[in-house]
C-alpha positions as CSV (number, residue, x, y, z in Angstrom):
1,M,-12.9,37.1,-17.0
2,I,-10.3,34.5,-15.8
3,K,-10.1,33.4,-12.2
4,A,-6.8,33.3,-10.3
5,A,-7.0,29.5,-10.0
6,D,-7.2,29.1,-13.8
7,V,-4.0,31.0,-14.5
8,E,-1.0,28.9,-15.7
9,P,2.1,31.2,-15.4
10,K,5.1,30.4,-17.6
11,W,8.7,30.9,-16.5
12,L,10.7,33.2,-18.8
13,L,14.5,33.7,-18.7
14,V,15.8,37.1,-19.9
15,D,19.4,38.0,-20.4
16,A,20.0,41.7,-19.7
17,T,23.4,41.9,-21.3
18,D,23.8,45.2,-23.2
19,K,20.0,46.0,-22.8
20,I,18.7,49.5,-22.2
21,V,17.1,49.7,-18.7
22,G,13.9,51.5,-19.5
23,R,13.0,49.5,-22.6
24,L,13.7,46.2,-21.0
25,A,11.8,47.2,-17.8
26,S,8.7,48.2,-19.8
27,E,8.5,44.9,-21.6
28,I,9.1,42.9,-18.3
29,A,6.3,44.9,-16.7
30,V,3.9,44.0,-19.5
31,R,4.8,40.3,-19.0
32,L,4.4,40.5,-15.2
33,M,0.9,42.2,-15.5
34,G,-0.2,39.6,-18.2
35,K,-1.1,42.2,-20.8
36,H,0.5,40.2,-23.5
37,R,-2.2,37.4,-23.0
38,P,-5.7,37.5,-24.5
39,T,-7.0,36.4,-21.1
40,Y,-5.8,39.6,-19.3
41,T,-7.9,40.5,-16.4
42,P,-7.1,43.7,-14.5
43,H,-8.0,42.5,-11.0
44,V,-6.2,39.1,-11.3
45,V,-2.4,38.4,-11.6
46,T,-2.4,36.8,-15.0
47,G,1.3,37.4,-15.8
48,D,4.3,35.2,-16.1
49,C,7.3,34.7,-13.8
50,V,10.4,36.4,-15.2
51,I,14.0,35.6,-14.3
52,V,16.5,38.2,-15.3
53,V,20.2,37.3,-15.3
54,N,23.3,39.5,-16.0
55,A,21.7,42.6,-14.4
56,E,25.1,44.2,-13.9
57,K,25.5,44.5,-17.7
58,V,22.5,46.8,-18.4
59,H,23.0,50.3,-19.9
60,F,21.5,53.7,-19.6
61,T,21.4,56.2,-22.5
62,G,22.9,59.6,-22.2
63,N,24.6,60.7,-19.0
64,K,22.3,58.9,-16.7
65,W,25.1,57.0,-15.0
66,E,26.3,60.2,-13.5
67,N,23.1,62.4,-13.4
68,K,20.4,59.9,-12.3
69,R,19.9,59.8,-8.6
70,Y,18.1,57.2,-6.4
71,A,16.7,58.6,-3.2
72,W,15.3,56.9,-0.1
73,Y,14.2,58.1,3.4
74,T,16.2,56.8,6.3
75,G,14.1,58.0,9.2
76,Y,16.4,60.9,9.9
77,T,15.7,64.5,8.7
78,R,17.0,64.1,5.2
79,Q,17.0,61.8,2.2
80,R,19.9,59.7,1.2
81,T,20.8,59.7,-2.5
82,I,23.1,57.7,-4.6
83,S,24.0,57.9,-8.3
84,A,23.2,55.2,-10.8
85,G,26.9,54.4,-11.3
86,D,27.4,53.8,-7.6
87,R,24.2,51.7,-7.4
88,L,25.5,49.5,-10.2
89,E,28.7,48.8,-8.2
90,R,26.8,48.0,-4.9
91,R,23.5,46.4,-5.8
92,P,23.1,46.1,-9.6
93,E,19.9,44.1,-9.4
94,L,18.1,47.0,-7.7
95,I,18.4,49.2,-10.9
96,L,16.2,46.9,-13.0
97,Q,13.9,45.9,-10.1
98,E,13.1,49.5,-9.2
99,A,12.5,50.4,-12.9
100,V,10.0,47.5,-13.2
101,R,8.3,48.3,-9.9
102,R,7.6,51.9,-11.0
103,M,6.0,50.7,-14.2
104,L,3.6,48.4,-12.5
105,P,0.1,49.6,-11.3
106,K,0.1,51.3,-7.9
107,N,-2.2,48.9,-6.0
108,K,-2.0,45.7,-3.9
109,L,-1.6,43.5,-7.0
110,A,1.7,45.2,-7.8
111,N,3.4,43.4,-4.8
112,K,2.2,40.0,-6.1
113,M,3.4,40.8,-9.6
114,L,6.8,42.0,-8.3
115,A,7.1,38.7,-6.4
116,N,7.1,37.0,-9.8
117,L,10.3,38.9,-10.8
118,K,13.6,37.4,-9.9
119,V,16.7,39.5,-10.8
120,Y,20.3,38.3,-10.5
121,A,23.5,40.2,-11.0
122,G,25.4,37.3,-12.5
123,P,24.7,34.6,-15.1
124,D,23.6,32.0,-12.6
125,H,20.2,31.6,-11.0
126,P,18.6,29.0,-8.6
127,H,15.5,28.3,-10.7
128,Q,16.7,25.6,-13.1
129,A,13.9,23.3,-11.9
130,Q,11.3,25.6,-13.5
131,Q,12.8,25.1,-17.0
132,A,12.4,28.7,-17.9
133,E,11.9,29.5,-21.6
134,K,14.5,31.9,-23.0
135,V,13.0,35.1,-24.3
136,D,14.6,38.1,-26.0
137,L,13.1,41.3,-24.6
138,G,14.2,44.9,-24.8
139,V,16.5,46.8,-27.1
140,T,20.3,46.4,-27.1
141,V,22.6,49.4,-27.2
142,A,23.8,48.4,-30.7
143,E,20.2,48.3,-32.0
144,K,19.5,51.7,-30.5
145,T,22.6,53.4,-32.1
146,K,21.7,51.8,-35.5
147,A,18.2,53.3,-35.5
């Protein structure tokens, strides 16, 4: 069992250009939880910090751009909903962030893990000082159509 003080998180840089949302989100969730490490401990955040750039260039398979709906409660007597295509136009970083959040465990550690995820719509990010290591995660649309 590793202790929280002994964890040395690495900074990873992921380019989301032409990546499929679900496949990319599942691999990011594994990195945030730390399940890719041999020192994985369920009650300690042993994961890495992940920076995702170009979040506006992700893809869904099928007709999810029109059919997938994101819902939230406003405090009034109904839920608000928005399609995935409209969400991409307004707040594209939320598509990937919500997909990763739903793949993390449902406990108090999930908020700490999600704090290690930085998602940016464009190619620039303010974390150059961390010297993030570039990692290729997820499956591109071209690889999916080949298989």
